[in-house]
N, CA, C and O atoms as CSV, one atom per row, in Angstrom:
chain,resi,resn,atom,element,x,y,z
A,1,MET,N,N,-31.151,69.175,88.551
A,1,MET,CA,C,-29.717,69.334,87.574
A,1,MET,C,C,-29.083,67.381,86.848
A,1,MET,O,O,-28.731,66.255,87.202
A,2,ALA,N,N,-29.322,68.190,85.777
A,2,ALA,CA,C,-28.181,66.732,84.991
A,2,ALA,C,C,-27.580,65.821,85.375
A,2,ALA,O,O,-26.682,66.225,86.114
A,3,LEU,N,N,-27.580,64.262,85.229
A,3,LEU,CA,C,-26.332,64.215,85.823
A,3,LEU,C,C,-24.947,64.487,85.605
A,3,LEU,O,O,-24.863,64.982,84.482
A,4,GLN,N,N,-23.392,64.372,86.337
A,4,GLN,CA,C,-22.569,65.006,85.297
A,4,GLN,C,C,-21.107,64.095,85.996
A,4,GLN,O,O,-20.865,64.212,87.198
A,5,LEU,N,N,-20.570,63.563,85.449
A,5,LEU,CA,C,-18.982,62.963,85.113
A,5,LEU,C,C,-18.271,64.125,85.899
A,5,LEU,O,O,-18.510,65.294,85.598
A,6,MET,N,N,-17.446,63.817,86.852
A,6,MET,CA,C,-17.112,65.292,87.592
A,6,MET,C,C,-15.504,64.069,87.498
A,6,MET,O,O,-15.498,62.840,87.423
A,7,LYS,N,N,-14.376,65.004,87.542
A,7,LYS,CA,C,-12.674,64.223,87.009
A,7,LYS,C,C,-11.891,65.545,87.459
A,7,LYS,O,O,-12.306,66.701,87.533
A,8,LEU,N,N,-11.198,65.251,87.612
A,8,LEU,CA,C,-9.958,66.614,87.998
A,8,LEU,C,C,-8.979,66.500,86.776
A,8,LEU,O,O,-8.784,65.734,85.832
A,9,PHE,N,N,-8.246,68.165,87.511
A,9,PHE,CA,C,-7.929,68.587,85.842
A,9,PHE,C,C,-6.430,68.770,85.916
A,9,PHE,O,O,-6.091,69.758,86.567
A,10,VAL,N,N,-5.884,68.365,85.626
A,10,VAL,CA,C,-4.373,67.983,86.134
A,10,VAL,C,C,-3.809,68.596,84.368
A,10,VAL,O,O,-4.259,68.511,83.226
A,11,GLY,N,N,-2.703,69.154,84.972
A,11,GLY,CA,C,-1.912,70.231,83.838
A,11,GLY,C,C,-0.146,69.598,83.987
A,11,GLY,O,O,0.605,69.522,84.959
A,12,VAL,N,N,0.038,69.194,82.413
A,12,VAL,CA,C,1.479,68.006,83.040
A,12,VAL,C,C,1.964,68.779,81.570
A,12,VAL,O,O,1.479,69.159,80.504
A,13,THR,N,N,3.201,68.733,82.261
A,13,THR,CA,C,4.140,68.872,80.716
A,13,THR,C,C,5.354,68.477,81.092
A,13,THR,O,O,5.651,68.636,82.276
A,14,THR,N,N,6.489,67.772,80.018
A,14,THR,CA,C,7.262,66.580,80.937
A,14,THR,C,C,8.461,67.225,79.193
A,14,THR,O,O,8.296,67.669,78.057
A,15,THR,N,N,9.289,66.928,79.905
A,15,THR,CA,C,10.814,67.500,78.811
A,15,THR,C,C,11.737,66.175,78.870
A,15,THR,O,O,11.789,65.629,79.972
A,16,ILE,N,N,12.610,65.482,77.611
A,16,ILE,CA,C,12.478,64.273,77.375
A,16,ILE,C,C,13.712,65.392,76.704
A,16,ILE,O,O,13.565,66.228,75.812
A,17,SER,N,N,14.729,65.105,77.363
A,17,SER,CA,C,16.502,65.174,76.430
A,17,SER,C,C,17.384,63.967,75.989
A,17,SER,O,O,18.200,63.281,76.606
A,18,ILE,N,N,16.993,63.953,74.876
A,18,ILE,CA,C,18.334,62.226,74.458
A,18,ILE,C,C,19.454,62.923,74.403
A,18,ILE,O,O,19.566,63.803,73.549
A,19,GLU,N,N,20.512,62.644,75.333
A,19,GLU,CA,C,22.157,62.371,74.826
A,19,GLU,C,C,22.735,62.038,74.802
A,19,GLU,O,O,23.421,61.595,75.723
A,20,PRO,N,N,22.998,61.987,72.839
A,20,PRO,CA,C,24.518,60.913,72.743
A,20,PRO,C,C,25.444,60.940,73.196
A,20,PRO,O,O,25.588,61.889,73.966
A,21,GLU,N,N,26.571,60.039,73.055
A,21,GLU,CA,C,27.945,59.968,73.988
A,21,GLU,C,C,28.232,58.881,72.830
A,21,GLU,O,O,27.483,57.942,72.558
A,22,SER,N,N,29.590,59.216,72.131
A,22,SER,CA,C,30.080,58.615,70.844
A,22,SER,C,C,31.286,58.361,71.609
A,22,SER,O,O,31.606,59.093,72.546
A,23,GLN,N,N,31.941,57.396,71.265
A,23,GLN,CA,C,33.342,56.871,72.338
A,23,GLN,C,C,34.251,56.273,71.340
A,23,GLN,O,O,33.763,55.143,71.351
A,24,LYS,N,N,35.206,56.203,70.494
A,24,LYS,CA,C,35.996,55.644,69.533
A,24,LYS,C,C,36.717,54.895,70.198
A,24,LYS,O,O,36.983,55.072,71.387
A,25,PHE,N,N,37.139,53.916,69.459
A,25,PHE,CA,C,38.243,52.798,69.679
A,25,PHE,C,C,39.238,52.457,69.006
A,25,PHE,O,O,38.819,51.459,68.419
A,26,PHE,N,N,40.849,52.695,68.520
A,26,PHE,CA,C,41.124,52.066,67.208
A,26,PHE,C,C,41.943,51.352,68.269
A,26,PHE,O,O,42.153,51.424,69.480
A,27,TYR,N,N,42.423,50.378,66.859
A,27,TYR,CA,C,43.507,49.484,67.098
A,27,TYR,C,C,43.712,49.174,65.759
A,27,TYR,O,O,42.689,49.189,65.075
A,28,VAL,N,N,45.300,48.751,64.900
A,28,VAL,CA,C,46.227,48.394,64.011
A,28,VAL,C,C,46.237,47.236,63.890
A,28,VAL,O,O,46.992,46.729,64.720
A,29,THR,N,N,45.632,46.335,63.077
A,29,THR,CA,C,46.192,45.511,63.216
A,29,THR,C,C,48.112,44.769,63.097
A,29,THR,O,O,48.919,45.367,62.385
A,30,THR,N,N,48.583,43.361,63.961
A,30,THR,CA,C,49.807,43.554,64.165
A,30,THR,C,C,50.127,41.831,62.974
A,30,THR,O,O,51.152,41.148,62.970
A,31,GLY,N,N,49.167,41.662,62.341
A,31,GLY,CA,C,48.910,40.263,61.829
A,31,GLY,C,C,48.262,40.423,60.820
A,31,GLY,O,O,47.602,41.440,60.606
A,32,GLU,N,N,48.352,39.370,59.983
A,32,GLU,CA,C,47.034,38.581,59.346
A,32,GLU,C,C,46.444,37.976,60.106
A,32,GLU,O,O,46.981,37.373,61.035
A,33,THR,N,N,45.019,38.004,59.853
A,33,THR,CA,C,43.957,37.382,60.015
A,33,THR,C,C,43.435,36.510,58.608
A,33,THR,O,O,43.319,37.178,57.581
A,34,ALA,N,N,43.129,35.086,58.547
A,34,ALA,CA,C,42.270,34.412,57.718
A,34,ALA,C,C,41.255,34.419,57.428
A,34,ALA,O,O,40.592,34.958,58.314
A,35,ALA,N,N,40.467,33.996,56.343
A,35,ALA,CA,C,39.699,33.764,55.893
A,35,ALA,C,C,39.319,32.520,56.705
A,35,ALA,O,O,39.856,31.413,56.669
A,36,GLU,N,N,37.578,33.214,57.945
A,36,GLU,CA,C,37.475,31.921,58.342
A,36,GLU,C,C,38.240,31.800,60.035
A,36,GLU,O,O,38.118,30.863,60.825
A,37,ALA,N,N,38.743,32.617,60.151
A,37,ALA,CA,C,39.639,33.413,61.382
A,37,ALA,C,C,39.427,34.093,62.438
A,37,ALA,O,O,39.929,35.167,62.106
A,38,THR,N,N,38.962,34.266,63.687
A,38,THR,CA,C,38.953,35.226,64.467
A,38,THR,C,C,39.486,35.923,64.555
A,38,THR,O,O,40.582,35.425,64.294
A,39,LEU,N,N,39.743,37.514,64.883
A,39,LEU,CA,C,41.004,38.477,65.361
A,39,LEU,C,C,40.063,38.448,67.170
A,39,LEU,O,O,38.898,38.257,67.517
A,40,SER,N,N,40.836,38.628,67.598
A,40,SER,CA,C,40.189,38.628,69.097
A,40,SER,C,C,40.862,39.809,69.442
A,40,SER,O,O,42.055,39.719,69.735
A,41,ILE,N,N,40.287,40.934,69.459
A,41,ILE,CA,C,40.778,43.199,70.202
A,41,ILE,C,C,40.925,42.411,71.871
A,41,ILE,O,O,40.011,42.033,72.603
A,42,ASP,N,N,42.148,42.365,72.055
A,42,ASP,CA,C,41.422,42.942,73.667
A,42,ASP,C,C,41.256,44.636,74.060
A,42,ASP,O,O,41.327,45.465,73.153
A,43,THR,N,N,41.070,44.981,75.235
A,43,THR,CA,C,40.887,45.784,75.860
A,43,THR,C,C,42.114,46.918,75.540
A,43,THR,O,O,42.226,47.869,74.765
A,44,SER,N,N,43.209,46.105,76.859
A,44,SER,CA,C,44.070,46.466,76.226
A,44,SER,C,C,45.005,46.891,75.254
A,44,SER,O,O,46.054,47.499,75.470
A,45,ASP,N,N,44.302,46.333,73.599
A,45,ASP,CA,C,45.238,46.534,72.707
A,45,ASP,C,C,45.004,47.779,71.326
A,45,ASP,O,O,45.440,47.920,70.184
A,46,PHE,N,N,43.572,48.881,72.713
A,46,PHE,CA,C,43.083,49.241,71.511
A,46,PHE,C,C,43.379,50.984,72.635
A,46,PHE,O,O,43.435,51.119,73.857
A,47,PHE,N,N,43.523,52.216,71.284
A,47,PHE,CA,C,43.666,53.138,72.104
A,47,PHE,C,C,42.366,53.795,71.836
A,47,PHE,O,O,41.454,53.549,71.046
A,48,ASP,N,N,42.567,54.727,72.757
A,48,ASP,CA,C,41.100,56.168,72.702
A,48,ASP,C,C,41.856,57.549,71.870
A,48,ASP,O,O,43.046,57.861,71.848
A,49,ASP,N,N,40.739,58.176,71.255
A,49,ASP,CA,C,40.872,59.297,70.971
A,49,ASP,C,C,41.829,60.082,71.434
A,49,ASP,O,O,42.283,60.888,70.622
A,50,THR,N,N,42.348,60.083,72.700
A,50,THR,CA,C,43.943,61.196,73.121
A,50,THR,C,C,45.133,59.575,73.258
A,50,THR,O,O,46.254,59.896,73.652
A,51,GLY,N,N,45.042,58.728,73.108
A,51,GLY,CA,C,46.329,58.097,72.500
A,51,GLY,C,C,46.314,57.291,73.798
A,51,GLY,O,O,47.400,56.712,73.817
A,52,ALA,N,N,45.654,56.981,74.841
A,52,ALA,CA,C,46.100,56.235,76.030
A,52,ALA,C,C,45.139,55.073,75.988
A,52,ALA,O,O,43.963,55.120,75.627
A,53,VAL,N,N,46.016,53.708,76.536
A,53,VAL,CA,C,44.582,52.794,76.647
A,53,VAL,C,C,43.880,52.627,77.084
A,53,VAL,O,O,44.221,52.532,78.263
A,54,PRO,N,N,42.617,52.442,76.964
A,54,PRO,CA,C,41.068,52.337,77.746
A,54,PRO,C,C,41.499,51.618,79.352
A,54,PRO,O,O,42.358,50.804,79.691
A,55,VAL,N,N,40.501,52.327,80.048
A,55,VAL,CA,C,41.093,51.106,81.312
A,55,VAL,C,C,39.619,49.748,81.105
A,55,VAL,O,O,39.365,48.703,81.703
A,56,GLU,N,N,39.177,50.244,80.336
A,56,GLU,CA,C,38.040,48.525,79.888
A,56,GLU,C,C,36.975,49.307,79.445
A,56,GLU,O,O,36.674,50.400,79.925
A,57,LEU,N,N,36.028,48.369,77.916
A,57,LEU,CA,C,35.430,48.815,77.213
A,57,LEU,C,C,33.820,48.849,78.157
A,57,LEU,O,O,33.684,47.878,78.901
A,58,PRO,N,N,32.708,49.829,78.157
A,58,PRO,CA,C,31.611,50.333,79.101
A,58,PRO,C,C,31.440,49.356,78.376
A,58,PRO,O,O,32.022,48.614,77.585
A,59,GLU,N,N,29.881,49.668,79.149
A,59,GLU,CA,C,28.731,48.266,78.690
A,59,GLU,C,C,28.189,49.215,78.028
A,59,GLU,O,O,28.273,50.432,78.197
A,60,ILE,N,N,27.293,48.260,76.815
A,60,ILE,CA,C,25.874,48.887,76.182
A,60,ILE,C,C,24.730,48.921,76.583
A,60,ILE,O,O,24.329,47.767,76.435
A,61,GLU,N,N,24.163,49.345,76.882
A,61,GLU,CA,C,22.147,48.648,76.496
A,61,GLU,C,C,21.451,48.696,75.043
A,61,GLU,O,O,21.335,49.543,74.158
A,62,THR,N,N,21.032,47.314,75.247
A,62,THR,CA,C,20.422,46.926,74.130
A,62,THR,C,C,19.212,47.647,73.473
A,62,THR,O,O,18.656,47.243,72.451
A,63,GLU,N,N,18.786,49.014,74.334
A,63,GLU,CA,C,17.378,49.041,74.443
A,63,GLU,C,C,17.810,50.724,73.530
A,63,GLU,O,O,17.224,51.228,72.573
A,64,ASN,N,N,19.021,51.231,74.289
A,64,ASN,CA,C,19.374,52.972,73.643
A,64,ASN,C,C,20.897,52.722,73.563
A,64,ASN,O,O,21.320,53.848,73.826
A,65,SER,N,N,22.091,51.866,73.342
A,65,SER,CA,C,23.312,52.086,72.242
A,65,SER,C,C,22.938,50.721,71.437
A,65,SER,O,O,21.958,49.979,71.353
A,66,TYR,N,N,24.852,50.824,70.640
A,66,TYR,CA,C,24.617,50.152,69.730
A,66,TYR,C,C,26.035,50.899,69.498
A,66,TYR,O,O,26.175,52.106,69.693
A,67,TYR,N,N,27.388,49.776,68.925
A,67,TYR,CA,C,28.617,49.710,67.947
A,67,TYR,C,C,28.199,49.918,67.051
A,67,TYR,O,O,27.025,49.794,66.701
A,68,ASN,N,N,29.079,50.280,66.490
A,68,ASN,CA,C,29.264,50.223,65.327
A,68,ASN,C,C,31.255,49.476,64.657
A,68,ASN,O,O,32.074,49.618,65.565
A,69,VAL,N,N,31.869,48.837,63.370
A,69,VAL,CA,C,33.145,48.478,63.277
A,69,VAL,C,C,33.144,48.270,62.180
A,69,VAL,O,O,32.581,47.463,61.441
A,70,TYR,N,N,34.475,49.810,61.971
A,70,TYR,CA,C,34.848,50.383,60.896
A,70,TYR,C,C,36.288,49.408,60.731
A,70,TYR,O,O,36.843,48.856,61.681
A,71,ILE,N,N,36.771,49.336,59.205
A,71,ILE,CA,C,37.831,47.783,59.224
A,71,ILE,C,C,38.671,48.571,58.170
A,71,ILE,O,O,38.467,47.818,57.218
A,72,ASN,N,N,39.412,49.482,57.704
A,72,ASN,CA,C,39.937,50.595,56.806
A,72,ASN,C,C,39.400,51.513,56.286
A,72,ASN,O,O,39.851,52.118,55.313
A,73,GLY,N,N,38.134,51.801,56.980
A,73,GLY,CA,C,37.054,52.789,57.060
A,73,GLY,C,C,36.126,52.980,56.856
A,73,GLY,O,O,35.496,54.038,56.850
A,74,VAL,N,N,35.589,50.995,56.439
A,74,VAL,CA,C,34.656,50.731,55.834
A,74,VAL,C,C,33.406,50.487,56.919
A,74,VAL,O,O,33.107,49.293,56.892
A,75,LEU,N,N,32.610,51.208,57.831
A,75,LEU,CA,C,31.474,50.089,57.794
A,75,LEU,C,C,31.073,48.486,57.813
A,75,LEU,O,O,30.137,47.991,57.185
A,76,GLN,N,N,31.870,47.885,58.559
A,76,GLN,CA,C,30.883,46.704,57.999
A,76,GLN,C,C,29.356,45.897,58.953
A,76,GLN,O,O,28.533,46.393,59.721
A,77,MET,N,N,29.518,44.689,58.500
A,77,MET,CA,C,27.823,44.181,58.771
A,77,MET,C,C,28.029,43.538,60.383
A,77,MET,O,O,29.068,43.006,60.773
A,78,ALA,N,N,27.062,43.683,61.020
A,78,ALA,CA,C,26.776,43.500,62.409
A,78,ALA,C,C,26.822,41.782,62.851
A,78,ALA,O,O,26.675,41.311,63.979
A,79,GLY,N,N,27.079,41.042,61.542
A,79,GLY,CA,C,27.013,39.991,62.287
A,79,GLY,C,C,28.704,39.261,61.979
A,79,GLY,O,O,29.100,38.125,62.244
A,80,ILE,N,N,29.148,39.960,61.587
A,80,ILE,CA,C,31.016,39.525,61.623
A,80,ILE,C,C,31.824,39.888,62.930
A,80,ILE,O,O,33.044,39.807,62.789
A,81,SER,N,N,31.203,40.416,64.645
A,81,SER,CA,C,32.018,41.633,64.976
A,81,SER,C,C,30.880,40.795,66.275
A,81,SER,O,O,29.652,40.761,66.340
A,82,THR,N,N,32.126,40.106,67.318
A,82,THR,CA,C,31.257,40.528,69.490
A,82,THR,C,C,31.966,41.415,70.069
A,82,THR,O,O,33.196,41.439,70.112
A,83,TYR,N,N,31.048,42.356,70.644
A,83,TYR,CA,C,31.229,42.904,71.637
A,83,TYR,C,C,31.004,42.574,72.940
A,83,TYR,O,O,29.947,42.119,73.378
A,84,THR,N,N,32.286,42.869,73.743
A,84,THR,CA,C,32.226,42.004,74.919
A,84,THR,C,C,32.309,43.155,76.279
A,84,THR,O,O,33.411,43.072,76.822
A,85,PRO,N,N,31.579,43.981,76.799
A,85,PRO,CA,C,32.691,45.071,77.853
A,85,PRO,C,C,33.270,44.600,78.728
A,85,PRO,O,O,33.214,43.463,79.195
A,86,GLY,N,N,33.880,45.482,79.007
A,86,GLY,CA,C,35.250,45.209,80.198
A,86,GLY,C,C,36.560,44.820,80.234
A,86,GLY,O,O,37.287,44.375,79.346
A,87,PRO,N,N,36.827,45.132,81.792
A,87,PRO,CA,C,38.297,45.242,81.551
A,87,PRO,C,C,38.958,44.476,80.841
A,87,PRO,O,O,38.416,43.718,80.038
A,88,THR,N,N,40.345,44.548,81.029
A,88,THR,CA,C,41.463,44.125,79.996
A,88,THR,C,C,41.410,42.146,80.164
A,88,THR,O,O,41.096,41.861,81.320
A,89,THR,N,N,41.529,41.502,79.716
A,89,THR,CA,C,41.945,40.211,79.650
A,89,THR,C,C,39.869,39.307,79.415
A,89,THR,O,O,39.620,38.103,79.452
A,90,THR,N,N,38.772,40.553,79.190
A,90,THR,CA,C,37.104,40.450,79.556
A,90,THR,C,C,36.419,40.997,79.275
A,90,THR,O,O,35.220,40.733,79.372
A,91,GLY,N,N,37.163,42.523,78.559
A,91,GLY,CA,C,36.499,43.139,77.144
A,91,GLY,C,C,37.083,42.477,76.181
A,91,GLY,O,O,37.979,41.636,76.251
A,92,SER,N,N,36.405,42.995,75.078
A,92,SER,CA,C,37.636,42.645,73.562
A,92,SER,C,C,36.302,43.024,72.592
A,92,SER,O,O,35.202,43.424,72.972
A,93,LEU,N,N,36.778,42.757,71.173
A,93,LEU,CA,C,36.098,42.631,70.633
A,93,LEU,C,C,36.712,42.004,69.390
A,93,LEU,O,O,37.775,42.479,68.991
A,94,ASP,N,N,36.017,40.733,68.571
A,94,ASP,CA,C,35.822,39.611,68.158
A,94,ASP,C,C,35.277,39.855,67.194
A,94,ASP,O,O,34.070,40.031,67.360
A,95,ILE,N,N,35.858,40.017,65.548
A,95,ILE,CA,C,36.009,39.475,64.362
A,95,ILE,C,C,36.388,38.817,63.721
A,95,ILE,O,O,37.584,38.611,63.510
A,96,THR,N,N,34.736,37.885,62.832
A,96,THR,CA,C,35.314,36.489,62.875
A,96,THR,C,C,35.668,37.026,60.825
A,96,THR,O,O,35.123,38.012,60.330
A,97,VAL,N,N,36.282,36.443,60.322
A,97,VAL,CA,C,36.351,36.875,58.724
A,97,VAL,C,C,36.026,35.775,58.349
A,97,VAL,O,O,36.226,34.613,58.702
A,98,PRO,N,N,34.893,36.875,56.709
A,98,PRO,CA,C,33.961,35.573,56.791
A,98,PRO,C,C,34.963,34.792,55.740
A,98,PRO,O,O,36.088,35.180,55.422
A,99,GLU,N,N,34.190,33.410,55.199
A,99,GLU,CA,C,34.713,32.266,54.666
A,99,GLU,C,C,34.900,32.481,53.351
A,99,GLU,O,O,35.172,31.400,52.829
A,100,ASP,N,N,34.882,33.592,52.349
A,100,ASP,CA,C,34.584,33.685,51.180
A,100,ASP,C,C,35.390,34.569,50.816
A,100,ASP,O,O,35.683,34.637,49.622
A,101,SER,N,N,36.164,35.811,52.113
A,101,SER,CA,C,36.614,36.702,52.387
A,101,SER,C,C,37.778,36.900,52.350
A,101,SER,O,O,38.299,36.751,53.455
A,102,GLU,N,N,38.750,37.300,51.221
A,102,GLU,CA,C,40.116,37.872,51.555
A,102,GLU,C,C,40.949,38.510,53.349
A,102,GLU,O,O,40.635,39.563,53.904
A,103,PRO,N,N,41.401,38.070,53.576
A,103,PRO,CA,C,42.228,38.124,54.850
A,103,PRO,C,C,42.310,39.669,55.162
A,103,PRO,O,O,42.193,40.661,54.443
A,104,LEU,N,N,42.524,39.517,56.327
A,104,LEU,CA,C,42.700,41.141,57.388
A,104,LEU,C,C,44.371,41.060,57.181
A,104,LEU,O,O,44.968,40.121,57.706
A,105,LEU,N,N,45.077,42.026,56.435
A,105,LEU,CA,C,46.458,42.384,56.174
A,105,LEU,C,C,46.874,42.760,57.735
A,105,LEU,O,O,46.213,42.695,58.772
A,106,ALA,N,N,48.288,43.195,57.471
A,106,ALA,CA,C,48.988,43.487,58.856
A,106,ALA,C,C,48.612,44.711,58.645
A,106,ALA,O,O,48.416,45.166,57.519
A,107,ASP,N,N,48.477,45.363,59.737
A,107,ASP,CA,C,48.400,46.948,59.740
A,107,ASP,C,C,47.155,47.836,59.028
A,107,ASP,O,O,47.230,49.029,58.734
A,108,THR,N,N,45.659,46.706,58.767
A,108,THR,CA,C,45.014,47.212,58.466
A,108,THR,C,C,43.826,47.509,60.056
A,108,THR,O,O,43.169,46.872,60.880
A,109,PRO,N,N,44.340,49.515,59.516
A,109,PRO,CA,C,43.148,50.314,60.921
A,109,PRO,C,C,41.451,49.928,61.103
A,109,PRO,O,O,40.530,49.829,60.293
A,110,ILE,N,N,41.550,49.770,62.580
A,110,ILE,CA,C,40.233,48.600,63.455
A,110,ILE,C,C,39.246,50.208,63.896
A,110,ILE,O,O,40.055,51.077,63.572
A,111,VAL,N,N,38.688,50.534,64.135
A,111,VAL,CA,C,37.488,51.314,65.311
A,111,VAL,C,C,36.481,50.572,65.000
A,111,VAL,O,O,35.972,50.006,64.033
A,112,LEU,N,N,36.306,50.789,66.406
A,112,LEU,CA,C,35.849,50.703,66.781
A,112,LEU,C,C,34.089,52.227,67.691
A,112,LEU,O,O,34.500,53.275,68.188
A,113,GLU,N,N,33.198,52.076,67.684
A,113,GLU,CA,C,32.417,53.514,67.683
A,113,GLU,C,C,31.726,52.394,68.186
A,113,GLU,O,O,31.694,51.271,67.682
A,114,LEU,N,N,30.941,52.947,69.654
A,114,LEU,CA,C,30.428,53.488,70.887
A,114,LEU,C,C,28.800,54.280,70.735
A,114,LEU,O,O,28.628,54.847,71.814
A,115,ILE,N,N,27.842,54.473,70.024
A,115,ILE,CA,C,27.047,55.294,70.749
A,115,ILE,C,C,25.859,54.801,72.190
A,115,ILE,O,O,24.740,54.297,72.286
A,116,ILE,N,N,26.461,55.088,72.712
A,116,ILE,CA,C,25.499,55.316,74.727
A,116,ILE,C,C,24.210,56.016,74.563
A,116,ILE,O,O,24.626,56.677,75.514
A,117,TYR,N,N,23.006,56.542,74.281
A,117,TYR,CA,C,22.248,57.274,74.500
A,117,TYR,C,C,22.228,57.468,76.262
A,117,TYR,O,O,22.906,56.785,77.028
A,118,SER,N,N,21.413,58.413,76.613
A,118,SER,CA,C,21.633,58.524,77.916
A,118,SER,C,C,20.168,60.077,77.829
A,118,SER,O,O,20.207,61.296,77.662
A,119,PRO,N,N,18.710,58.680,78.137
A,119,PRO,CA,C,18.000,59.226,78.122
A,119,PRO,C,C,17.589,60.377,79.846
A,119,PRO,O,O,18.050,60.161,80.967
A,120,THR,N,N,16.847,61.252,79.533
A,120,THR,CA,C,16.589,61.979,80.677
A,120,THR,C,C,15.285,62.882,80.641
A,120,THR,O,O,15.105,63.525,79.607
A,121,SER,N,N,14.433,62.986,81.579
A,121,SER,CA,C,13.231,62.970,81.247
A,121,SER,C,C,12.675,64.564,82.970
A,121,SER,O,O,13.278,64.466,84.039
A,122,ASP,N,N,11.763,65.521,82.811
A,122,ASP,CA,C,11.788,66.328,83.800
A,122,ASP,C,C,10.185,66.472,83.792
A,122,ASP,O,O,10.112,67.242,82.834
A,123,THR,N,N,8.923,66.283,84.166
A,123,THR,CA,C,7.789,65.980,84.526
A,123,THR,C,C,7.269,67.735,85.695
A,123,THR,O,O,7.510,68.039,86.863
A,124,THR,N,N,6.568,68.385,84.649
A,124,THR,CA,C,6.129,69.752,86.576
A,124,THR,C,C,4.254,69.149,85.815
A,124,THR,O,O,3.531,68.962,84.836
A,125,VAL,N,N,4.433,69.117,87.227
A,125,VAL,CA,C,2.894,68.755,87.314
A,125,VAL,C,C,1.899,70.263,87.980
A,125,VAL,O,O,2.048,70.721,89.113
A,126,LEU,N,N,0.825,70.852,86.829
A,126,LEU,CA,C,0.433,72.621,87.270
A,126,LEU,C,C,-0.445,72.296,87.823
A,126,LEU,O,O,-0.983,71.201,87.658
A,127,THR,N,N,-0.742,72.995,88.466
A,127,THR,CA,C,-1.653,72.835,89.397
A,127,THR,C,C,-2.582,74.114,89.793
A,127,THR,O,O,-3.447,74.004,90.661
């Protein structure tokens, strides 16, 4: 009899689920923010979809989450904002108005949208 490679046969099935969660936070400016100035919005200045003030801005992982900023309903470039998670006085959204831009006017709506993915997997080994 010829030599044979002996190996195990194992059947495996894996199911992967990716559940996105969207959270939105709203703010309306109270004054003008000039070009080259930074508007800092604290956690307690936002309100959520129910109109309640959030307790904290959630953590977002760079591998599976991201945020969008809309000013007056228009999606903004990533480079003008900085997101810091956390409770009041720690959590914030900072928006720096670019040098050659018009100022942000009072009563301008700003929306912070967080997309957080929660991947899970389930593996079954068949014998």
